Structure formats: C-alpha cells, structure tokens
One Martini backbone bead per residue (centre of mass of N, CA, C, O) as a GRO file, in nm:
protein
  341
    1MET     BB    1  -3.328  13.630  -9.288
    2THR     BB    2  -3.152  13.850  -9.437
    3ASN     BB    3  -2.859  14.016  -9.438
    4ASP     BB    4  -2.968  14.300  -9.481
    5LYS     BB    5  -3.165  14.300  -9.240
    6LYS     BB    6  -2.963  14.239  -9.022
    7ILE     BB    7  -2.808  14.499  -9.057
    8TYR     BB    8  -3.046  14.695  -9.000
    9VAL     BB    9  -3.097  14.594  -8.715
   10ALA     BB   10  -2.819  14.648  -8.597
   11LEU     BB   11  -2.825  14.953  -8.651
   12GLY     BB   12  -3.072  15.016  -8.478
   13VAL     BB   13  -2.955  14.919  -8.208
   14LEU     BB   14  -2.711  15.110  -8.205
   15ALA     BB   15  -2.882  15.372  -8.209
   16VAL     BB   16  -3.020  15.322  -7.942
   17LEU     BB   17  -2.767  15.298  -7.761
   18GLY     BB   18  -2.647  15.571  -7.836
   19GLY     BB   19  -2.892  15.736  -7.726
   20THR     BB   20  -2.873  15.633  -7.434
   21LEU     BB   21  -2.581  15.727  -7.379
   22PHE     BB   22  -2.630  16.025  -7.427
   23ALA     BB   23  -2.851  16.071  -7.217
   24LEU     BB   24  -2.683  15.982  -6.974
   25SER     BB   25  -2.453  16.188  -7.016
   26LYS     BB   26  -2.631  16.440  -7.007
   27SER     BB   27  -2.749  16.388  -6.719
   28ALA     BB   28  -2.473  16.394  -6.574
   29ARG     BB   29  -2.399  16.680  -6.656
   30GLU     BB   30  -2.641  16.823  -6.537
   31ASP     BB   31  -2.605  16.726  -6.252
   32ALA     BB   32  -2.329  16.852  -6.210
   33ALA     BB   33  -2.414  17.143  -6.256
   34LYS     BB   34  -2.597  17.164  -6.011
   35HIS     BB   35  -2.358  17.117  -5.802
   36THR     BB   36  -2.159  17.275  -6.007
   37PRO     BB   37  -2.094  17.575  -6.060
   38ALA     BB   38  -2.002  17.792  -6.274
   39GLY     BB   39  -1.661  17.862  -6.195
   40ALA     BB   40  -1.602  17.668  -5.989
   41GLN     BB   41  -1.366  17.582  -5.748
   42LEU     BB   42  -1.157  17.307  -5.721
   43PRO     BB   43  -1.003  17.106  -5.539
   44GLU     BB   44  -0.680  16.988  -5.456
   45ILE     BB   45  -0.560  16.633  -5.406
   46LYS     BB   46  -0.326  16.585  -5.543
   47VAL     BB   47   0.012  16.476  -5.570
   48ALA     BB   48   0.294  16.573  -5.632
   49ASP     BB   49   0.584  16.438  -5.723
   50ALA     BB   50   0.775  16.587  -5.522
   51ASP     BB   51   0.592  16.520  -5.268
   52VAL     BB   52   0.591  16.211  -5.289
   53GLU     BB   53   0.908  16.186  -5.225
   54LYS     BB   54   0.864  16.307  -4.920
   55ILE     BB   55   0.712  16.082  -4.814
   56VAL     BB   56   0.724  15.891  -4.477
   57LYS     BB   57   0.402  15.870  -4.401
   58ILE     BB   58   0.134  15.617  -4.362
   59GLN     BB   59  -0.227  15.616  -4.312
   60ILE     BB   60  -0.470  15.334  -4.283
   61ASP     BB   61  -0.835  15.329  -4.259
   62ALA     BB   62  -1.016  15.035  -4.313
   63PRO     BB   63  -1.294  14.871  -4.333
   64GLY     BB   64  -1.216  14.565  -4.174
   65LYS     BB   65  -0.874  14.618  -4.170
   66GLY     BB   66  -0.771  14.846  -4.029
   67LYS     BB   67  -0.480  14.993  -3.904
   68VAL     BB   68  -0.208  15.134  -4.091
   69THR     BB   69   0.162  15.179  -4.072
   70LEU     BB   70   0.384  15.361  -4.280
   71GLU     BB   71   0.751  15.375  -4.302
   72LYS     BB   72   1.034  15.550  -4.388
   73GLN     BB   73   1.359  15.372  -4.392
   74GLY     BB   74   1.540  15.520  -4.571
   75ASP     BB   75   1.478  15.334  -4.872
   76ALA     BB   76   1.253  15.192  -4.697
   77TRP     BB   77   0.965  15.021  -4.620
   78ARG     BB   78   0.757  15.002  -4.320
   79LEU     BB   79   0.585  14.830  -4.092
   80THR     BB   80   0.464  14.961  -3.763
   81ALA     BB   81   0.136  14.913  -3.791
   82PRO     BB   82   0.050  14.649  -3.588
   83ILE     BB   83   0.331  14.567  -3.710
   84ALA     BB   84   0.661  14.480  -3.733
   85TYR     BB   85   0.761  14.514  -4.080
   86ALA     BB   86   0.827  14.454  -4.387
   87ALA     BB   87   0.744  14.594  -4.671
   88SER     BB   88   0.570  14.627  -4.960
   89GLN     BB   89   0.709  14.811  -5.208
   90ALA     BB   90   0.500  14.778  -5.445
   91ASN     BB   91   0.243  14.870  -5.277
   92VAL     BB   92   0.338  15.147  -5.194
   93LYS     BB   93   0.387  15.250  -5.479
   94SER     BB   94   0.090  15.229  -5.573
   95LEU     BB   95  -0.013  15.440  -5.375
   96LEU     BB   96   0.160  15.677  -5.454
   97ASP     BB   97   0.071  15.685  -5.755
   98ASN     BB   98  -0.233  15.740  -5.684
   99LEU     BB   99  -0.192  16.026  -5.555
  100LYS     BB  100  -0.146  16.151  -5.853
  101GLN     BB  101  -0.451  16.085  -5.977
  102LEU     BB  102  -0.617  16.266  -5.812
  103LYS     BB  103  -0.957  16.415  -5.871
  104VAL     BB  104  -1.180  16.665  -5.872
  105LYS     BB  105  -1.512  16.698  -6.029
  106GLU     BB  106  -1.731  16.753  -5.788
  107SER     BB  107  -2.002  16.874  -5.614
  108ILE     BB  108  -2.251  16.777  -5.367
  109ASP     BB  109  -2.171  16.896  -5.068
  110LYS     BB  110  -2.102  17.160  -4.823
  111THR     BB  111  -2.159  16.957  -4.598
  112ALA     BB  112  -2.197  16.703  -4.328
  113ALA     BB  113  -2.490  16.565  -4.366
  114ALA     BB  114  -2.391  16.332  -4.607
  115TYR     BB  115  -2.190  16.120  -4.494
  116ALA     BB  116  -2.356  15.865  -4.440
  117GLN     BB  117  -2.484  15.835  -4.726
  118HIS     BB  118  -2.159  15.818  -4.853
  119GLU     BB  119  -1.962  15.685  -4.655
  120LEU     BB  120  -1.793  15.943  -4.477
  121ASP     BB  121  -1.770  15.847  -4.216
  122ASP     BB  122  -1.572  15.719  -3.961
  123VAL     BB  123  -1.675  15.421  -4.004
  124LYS     BB  124  -1.693  15.377  -4.347
  125ALA     BB  125  -1.438  15.508  -4.421
  126THR     BB  126  -1.148  15.571  -4.594
  127HIS     BB  127  -0.851  15.665  -4.429
  128VAL     BB  128  -0.599  15.903  -4.552
  129VAL     BB  129  -0.258  15.958  -4.438
  130ALA     BB  130   0.016  16.199  -4.516
  131TRP     BB  131   0.370  16.254  -4.467
  132ALA     BB  132   0.618  16.531  -4.469
  133GLY     BB  133   0.711  16.482  -4.203
  134ALA     BB  134   0.503  16.730  -4.042
  135ASP     BB  135   0.367  16.744  -4.321
  136LYS     BB  136   0.039  16.732  -4.436
  137LYS     BB  137  -0.054  16.601  -4.758
  138VAL     BB  138  -0.282  16.396  -4.653
  139ASP     BB  139  -0.664  16.408  -4.604
  140LEU     BB  140  -0.868  16.135  -4.674
  141TYR     BB  141  -1.202  16.037  -4.773
  142PHE     BB  142  -1.360  15.723  -4.863
  143GLY     BB  143  -1.648  15.594  -5.019
  144LYS     BB  144  -1.856  15.572  -5.235
  145SER     BB  145  -1.919  15.413  -5.550
  146GLY     BB  146  -1.981  15.527  -5.891
  147SER     BB  147  -2.061  15.657  -6.197
  148ARG     BB  148  -1.937  15.941  -6.104
  149GLY     BB  149  -1.757  15.817  -5.860
  150GLN     BB  150  -1.584  15.915  -5.581
  151MET     BB  151  -1.648  15.958  -5.258
  152THR     BB  152  -1.533  16.266  -5.093
  153ARG     BB  153  -1.325  16.376  -4.823
  154ILE     BB  154  -1.184  16.652  -4.651
  155GLY     BB  155  -0.979  16.719  -4.421
  156GLY     BB  156  -1.113  17.000  -4.235
  157GLN     BB  157  -1.367  16.977  -4.422
  158ASP     BB  158  -1.672  17.047  -4.559
  159GLY     BB  159  -1.793  16.792  -4.766
  160VAL     BB  160  -1.889  16.655  -5.090
  161TRP     BB  161  -1.705  16.470  -5.325
  162VAL     BB  162  -1.594  16.397  -5.659
  163SER     BB  163  -1.371  16.153  -5.767
  164GLY     BB  164  -1.079  16.061  -5.945
  165GLY     BB  165  -0.839  15.777  -5.960
  166TYR     BB  166  -0.945  15.576  -5.761
  167SER     BB  167  -0.816  15.278  -5.588
  168ALA     BB  168  -0.937  15.058  -5.374
  169TRP     BB  169  -0.722  14.819  -5.367
  170VAL     BB  170  -0.476  14.997  -5.269
  171TYR     BB  171  -0.616  15.069  -4.973
  172GLY     BB  172  -0.775  14.774  -4.914
  173ARG     BB  173  -0.577  14.590  -4.781
  174GLU     BB  174  -0.450  14.349  -4.629
  175LEU     BB  175  -0.217  14.318  -4.401
  176LYS     BB  176  -0.046  14.094  -4.556
  177ASP     BB  177  -0.015  14.290  -4.822
  178TRP     BB  178   0.192  14.496  -4.663
  179ARG     BB  179   0.382  14.260  -4.661
  180ASP     BB  180   0.667  14.095  -4.692
  181LYS     BB  181   0.664  13.766  -4.867
  182GLU     BB  182   0.946  13.692  -4.869
  183ILE     BB  183   1.156  13.402  -4.832
  184ALA     BB  184   1.286  13.334  -5.120
  185LYS     BB  185   1.585  13.413  -5.337
  186PHE     BB  186   1.705  13.253  -5.633
  187GLU     BB  187   1.913  13.086  -5.849
  188ASP     BB  188   1.877  12.773  -5.960
  189ALA     BB  189   2.172  12.746  -6.089
  190ASN     BB  190   2.316  12.787  -5.785
  191ALA     BB  191   2.248  12.511  -5.710
  192VAL     BB  192   2.429  12.219  -5.550
  193SER     BB  193   2.221  12.135  -5.311
  194VAL     BB  194   1.994  11.890  -5.156
  195ALA     BB  195   1.800  11.852  -4.843
  196ILE     BB  196   1.559  11.598  -4.733
  197THR     BB  197   1.330  11.564  -4.455
  198ASN     BB  198   1.094  11.301  -4.367
  199VAL     BB  199   0.879  11.044  -4.305
  200ASN     BB  200   1.015  10.871  -4.543
  201GLY     BB  201   1.305  11.035  -4.532
  202SER     BB  202   1.624  11.074  -4.702
  203PHE     BB  203   1.745  11.329  -4.909
  204ALA     BB  204   1.992  11.361  -5.187
  205PHE     BB  205   2.126  11.634  -5.380
  206ALA     BB  206   2.362  11.661  -5.666
  207LYS     BB  207   2.592  11.875  -5.843
  208ASN     BB  208   2.758  11.773  -6.161
  209ASP     BB  209   2.807  11.931  -6.429
  210ASP     BB  210   2.487  11.989  -6.435
  211LYS     BB  211   2.430  11.717  -6.284
  212TRP     BB  212   2.189  11.521  -6.128
  213SER     BB  213   2.174  11.355  -5.814
  214GLY     BB  214   2.004  11.077  -5.626
  215THR     BB  215   1.904  11.000  -5.281
  216PHE     BB  216   1.757  10.731  -5.067
  217GLY     BB  217   1.890  10.631  -4.791
  218GLY     BB  218   2.179  10.621  -4.961
  219LYS     BB  219   2.025  10.548  -5.226
  220PRO     BB  220   1.944  10.522  -5.528
  221ILE     BB  221   1.699  10.637  -5.720
  222ALA     BB  222   1.452  10.504  -5.855
  223GLY     BB  223   1.414  10.639  -6.159
  224PHE     BB  224   1.566  10.890  -6.182
  225ASP     BB  225   1.477  11.254  -6.229
  226PRO     BB  226   1.638  11.550  -6.277
  227GLU     BB  227   1.381  11.730  -6.351
  228LYS     BB  228   1.262  11.724  -6.060
  229VAL     BB  229   1.470  11.916  -5.926
  230LYS     BB  230   1.416  12.164  -6.102
  231GLU     BB  231   1.118  12.186  -6.017
  232MET     BB  232   1.165  12.222  -5.721
  233LEU     BB  233   1.337  12.488  -5.742
  234ARG     BB  234   1.105  12.659  -5.864
  235ALA     BB  235   0.936  12.648  -5.594
  236TYR     BB  236   1.181  12.817  -5.425
  237LYS     BB  237   1.325  13.069  -5.571
  238THR     BB  238   1.021  13.241  -5.516
  239LEU     BB  239   0.932  13.235  -5.222
  240ALA     BB  240   0.606  13.286  -5.088
  241ALA     BB  241   0.364  13.404  -4.896
  242GLU     BB  242   0.024  13.369  -4.815
  243ASP     BB  243   0.080  13.393  -4.509
  244PHE     BB  244   0.057  13.436  -4.145
  245ALA     BB  245   0.167  13.308  -3.793
  246ASP     BB  246   0.200  13.497  -3.529
  247GLU     BB  247  -0.042  13.374  -3.318
  248LYS     BB  248   0.109  13.108  -3.339
  249THR     BB  249   0.232  12.828  -3.236
  250ASP     BB  250   0.433  12.561  -3.288
  251ALA     BB  251   0.214  12.357  -3.219
  252ASP     BB  252  -0.003  12.472  -3.421
  253THR     BB  253   0.206  12.437  -3.683
  254GLY     BB  254   0.433  12.206  -3.638
  255LEU     BB  255   0.732  12.341  -3.562
  256ASP     BB  256   0.824  12.154  -3.324
  257LYS     BB  257   0.755  11.906  -3.546
  258PRO     BB  258   0.849  11.863  -3.833
  259ALA     BB  259   0.757  11.713  -4.134
  260ALA     BB  260   0.994  11.900  -4.272
  261THR     BB  261   1.324  11.953  -4.431
  262VAL     BB  262   1.503  12.219  -4.606
  263ALA     BB  263   1.829  12.226  -4.793
  264ILE     BB  264   1.976  12.492  -4.991
  265THR     BB  265   2.269  12.505  -5.168
  266LEU     BB  266   2.487  12.763  -5.269
  267SER     BB  267   2.701  12.923  -5.445
  268GLY     BB  268   2.939  13.061  -5.297
  269ASP     BB  269   2.778  13.324  -5.097
  270GLY     BB  270   2.469  13.198  -5.077
  271GLY     BB  271   2.438  12.966  -4.903
  272THR     BB  272   2.158  12.850  -4.699
  273VAL     BB  273   1.833  12.725  -4.739
  274LYS     BB  274   1.623  12.699  -4.455
  275LEU     BB  275   1.333  12.467  -4.406
  276ALA     BB  276   1.037  12.448  -4.216
  277VAL     BB  277   0.768  12.205  -4.207
  278GLY     BB  278   0.437  12.167  -4.129
  279LYS     BB  279   0.127  12.194  -4.113
  280THR     BB  280  -0.173  12.208  -4.215
  281THR     BB  281  -0.415  12.468  -4.207
  282GLY     BB  282  -0.640  12.229  -4.242
  283ALA     BB  283  -0.853  11.977  -4.295
  284THR     BB  284  -0.849  12.075  -4.628
  285GLY     BB  285  -0.572  12.179  -4.644
  286THR     BB  286  -0.256  12.215  -4.839
  287SER     BB  287  -0.129  12.415  -4.698
  288ARG     BB  288   0.164  12.531  -4.508
  289PHE     BB  289   0.360  12.559  -4.263
  290ALA     BB  290   0.646  12.784  -4.215
  291ARG     BB  291   1.022  12.828  -4.168
  292ARG     BB  292   1.283  13.026  -4.187
  293GLU     BB  293   1.594  13.057  -4.104
  294GLY     BB  294   1.584  13.372  -3.920
  295ALA     BB  295   1.304  13.434  -3.924
  296PRO     BB  296   1.038  13.617  -3.754
  297SER     BB  297   0.829  13.419  -3.905
  298ALA     BB  298   0.555  13.249  -3.981
  299PHE     BB  299   0.416  13.069  -4.249
  300VAL     BB  300   0.237  13.028  -4.567
  301ILE     BB  301   0.244  12.763  -4.799
  302GLY     BB  302   0.206  12.617  -5.076
  303SER     BB  303   0.160  12.294  -5.210
  304TRP     BB  304   0.378  12.291  -5.424
  305SER     BB  305   0.609  12.323  -5.218
  306ALA     BB  306   0.526  12.125  -4.988
  307ASP     BB  307   0.525  11.859  -5.152
  308TRP     BB  308   0.842  11.843  -5.179
  309ALA     BB  309   0.901  11.806  -4.870
  310THR     BB  310   0.677  11.547  -4.844
  311ALA     BB  311   0.791  11.345  -5.022
  312ALA     BB  312   0.833  11.069  -5.207
  313GLU     BB  313   1.035  10.883  -5.410
  314ALA     BB  314   0.843  10.886  -5.666
  315LYS     BB  315   0.860  11.203  -5.732
  316PHE     BB  316   1.176  11.151  -5.852
  317ALA     BB  317   1.062  10.976  -6.081
  318LYS     BB  318   0.995  10.836  -6.352
  319ALA     BB  319   0.753  10.770  -6.545
  320ASP     BB  320   0.532  10.514  -6.608
  321PRO     BB  321   0.432  10.415  -6.929
  322ALA     BB  322   0.228  10.177  -6.816
  323LYS     BB  323   0.097  10.411  -6.659
  324PRO     BB  324  -0.135  10.608  -6.575
  325ALA     BB  325  -0.204  10.921  -6.520
  326ALA     BB  326  -0.233  11.089  -6.218
  327ALA     BB  327  -0.361  11.290  -6.007
  328PRO     BB  328  -0.239  11.495  -5.790
  329ALA     BB  329  -0.202  11.482  -5.461
  330ALA     BB  330  -0.254  11.629  -5.185
  331SER     BB  331  -0.105  11.734  -4.920
  332GLY     BB  332  -0.233  11.536  -4.654
  333ASP     BB  333  -0.417  11.370  -4.821
  334ALA     BB  334  -0.642  11.131  -4.841
  335PRO     BB  335  -0.762  10.882  -5.005
  336LYS     BB  336  -1.037  10.817  -5.173
  337PRO     BB  337  -1.285  10.621  -5.168
  338LYS     BB  338  -1.444  10.383  -5.346
  339LYS     BB  339  -1.724  10.333  -5.505
  340LYS     BB  340  -1.987  10.137  -5.494
  341LYS     BB  341  -2.189   9.955  -5.733
   0.00000   0.00000   0.00000
C-alpha cells in the first residue's frame, strides 16, 4: 500500500471514530434532556471556599472501609474515631478541596425508588457529612460511577442526581491513610552520630568535619564506605509508616525483644531519634514492625529502612571490585538453595 493510500485509510478511520463520538455525545445529551427538563433548577452541592474554611468536623462512612470521624482541633486535624490519632493533614485538605468541585449535572429520578439500583442505599453508598460548628454544610451519598458521572443522593431529600467533580479515592481511603504516618523527619546533614545494635553486633558511626567514621564491635569497619552511612540516613530522614499495629502485642511484633535498635543523634536541639525494630510482618514479608521511642503506636516500616537496622558489617563496606554485584537479599529472608542440574 502506498503512503497516499495509507493516509486516506487513516483519515477514513478518524472520520468514523469522530462520527461515533459525536453520536454518543448526542445520545448522552438527549438522555440528559429527558431526565432534566429545560429550565429545571439543579441543586447546589459544592461548598463555597468561605464555608470550607469553617468546617470543623467530617464523618465518612465508606462501604468496606468503616466510619471515620475527623475533627479540627486548633489549626490541625485529628482522627477521633474509630481511633484517636493525628490525621494526615494533606489527605484532609484533598477532601476539603474536593468539596469545592462538586456540581450537580442532571436529575435521574425524583424519588427514592432507584437508590438500590444506583448503589445509593444506606448499605452501598459512601456517606459524607461535614459540619461548621452545629451547622451541617454537607450531607451527601455517592453511589455508582459511570460515563454520565457520579450517582449522588442529597441527605434529607428524595431523588437521584448525577454529579461531577467527585474523586472516589479522596473519600474511600483506608483507615491507615487518614492517619499521620510520619515517624521521623530531620535533615540528614544534621546527624552527628548513629548507633545500631542487632544480632550481628554493635555499630557506631560519628561525623567529624563532615567526614563519617565507623566501627563494628569497637573496631574500624573493614573497607568502610562513608557513603553507606549517608545512604542509611536517607532511609530514615523522612521515615513514614506503611501501616500500623495497634491491635498487636509486643510479643506479636517482636518489639518485646527487638531484632535491632537505631539511635540517630542530631546537632543542636535536634535530640535523638530512637527506633526499635521487631519481626518481619509475615512469612514472606520483608517489611518489619517498629516503634519510635515516645510514639503512641507500633508501625510497619519498609524493608529499605529495616535492612539498615538489621545489617551485617559488610553492608557498610565498599564493594569488592573483584566480585560480581549480587541482588540485595530482603531482610529476614533465607537464601534460596541452588537447583541441582
């Protein structure tokens, strides 16, 4: 086929696709017109910027996720149910920002008869309520989502509406994602010493004139690589939880007899970040349970951070150029036996 013919074929395909899209769009407009008579006034569900600033309490009941309650205390948001904990300020802000984007596009049904069909009944809908003091600013149910938009129900009113602007992931977070996951946050340049104790022995790292030295068992680490200390600090300077372990005992998590402890001392009034690291989270898991001294809860931290806490001496040494680089083994995993030929 010549290039000219290819171009003509491509143009023909585009024309067909364009016609199909136009037909679908026209059908959607005609369908909307059937449900929403010309001149019909649609309800306003978005929250004005000024009112969003006044919201102090939010309750979200999402199917399969349970009910969570967030309350503003002072300048910060806290999770108050089903557990009391500092909230993720960024995730609460995303929710509040989304309340400003909501907009009713059309009416589907003026009665309550179709709630179950559109997953707007009390069992399947995501129910969001927000208050500014005693004044209820938001009372919305969100159900099925489709090409037309988000099926929506307004609390205290009968009817099914289609709304736009709704972001399901903003309201349907797991409980752990409403919590503040920060464990530690510091500038790695402010670290002046690090002490690690694990089953392999005791490590001590000290910085003098921006140069790191390291010992293992009181002796200089063979082939010590200062860059490895910097890499380790990057793993801890913005340490965040993958999950929480509120319902587990210290025996469950291994924090009654930690597999490792880490103490990072910071310059000035930065204090010391002290972390205990326990068991891996499962038979094949490489993440580990951990707790920062003074924190109200045990966490789960990723293998990158945990592996530094449980490391052997060789992890802080320069690579041997005579040996081929091997893929790093996950912390707590036994080496796999070689298959016999």
